[in-house]
C-alpha positions in Angstrom: 97.7 118.8 74.9 101.1 120.2 74.1 103.8 117.5 74.5 106.4 120.0 75.7 104.4 120.6 78.9 104.9 117.0 79.9 108.4 117.5 81.2 108.3 115.7 84.6 108.8 111.9 84.9 106.4 110.5 87.5 105.8 106.9 88.7 102.3 105.7 89.7 102.3 103.3 92.6 99.8 100.9 94.0 99.5 98.9 97.2 100.2 95.2 97.1 99.5 93.2 100.2 102.5 91.1 101.1 102.6 88.2 103.5 105.5 88.4 106.0 107.2 85.6 107.8 104.6 85.6 110.6 101.8 85.1 108.0 100.5 88.7 108.5 99.4 90.7 105.5 101.4 93.9 105.2 100.6 96.6 102.6 103.5 97.7 100.5 103.7 100.3 97.7 105.0 99.0 94.4 105.7 100.8 91.1 102.9 100.3 88.6 103.4 102.7 85.6 105.8 105.5 84.7 104.6 108.4 82.6 105.6 111.9 81.5 103.5 114.6 83.2 103.1 118.2 84.0 103.4 118.8 87.7 102.3 122.2 89.0 102.3 123.2 92.6 99.2 125.2 93.2 99.6 128.9 94.0 97.9 130.4 97.0 94.8 131.5 95.1 94.4 128.2 93.3 95.1 126.3 96.5 92.3 128.3 98.2 89.8 127.6 95.3 90.8 123.9 95.3 90.1 123.6 99.0 86.5 124.4 98.4 86.2 121.2 96.4 89.0 119.0 97.8 90.7 119.7 101.1 94.5 120.1 101.2 95.0 119.9 97.4 98.6 121.1 96.8 99.5 119.9 93.2 97.9 119.5 89.8 99.3 116.7 87.7 98.4 116.4 84.0 99.1 113.3 82.0 98.0 111.7 78.7 94.9 109.5 79.3 95.8 106.2 81.1 93.3 103.4 81.8 93.2 101.8 85.2 94.2 104.8 87.3 92.3 104.8 90.7 92.1 107.0 93.8 93.9 104.3 95.8 97.1 104.8 93.7 99.7 107.5 94.5 102.3 109.4 92.5 106.0 109.3 93.2 107.7 112.5 91.8 111.3 112.4 92.6 111.5 112.0 96.3 108.0 113.5 96.8 104.8 111.5 97.3 101.5 112.9 95.9 98.3 111.3 97.2 95.5 111.4 94.6 92.4 113.3 95.7 90.6 113.7 92.4 90.9 112.4 88.8 89.3 114.5 86.0 89.0 113.2 82.5 89.9 116.4 80.6 87.0 117.4 78.3 85.6 113.9 78.8 87.3 112.7 75.6 89.9 110.3 77.0 92.8 112.5 75.8 94.3 113.6 79.1 93.8 113.3 82.8 94.0 116.2 85.4 94.9 114.8 88.8 94.5 116.9 91.9 96.9 115.7 94.6 97.9 116.3 98.2 101.6 116.1 99.0 102.4 113.6 101.8 104.5 115.1 104.5 106.7 112.9 106.6 
């Protein structure tokens, strides 16, 4: 992996269940880890191909390998939220991860 391609700073978030004043459990997103990444919006052709495997995939994020990353996490990229749809261990050698994401629209 070429280090110069990892030019975007992203934050991985996870859900923590917080107890409010009424004693109810409320899920809340908290920052987990911050990494350098390559974030690529998928072009129309790539988007169409990605839909065959994962519906609504809009971005491909590549990072150095990181233990503990799960589908239930999400990525914060600036003001944008990317929900993880698929995590691929590049070449199966624990060097990098390719993460297919769907951008959350509000």
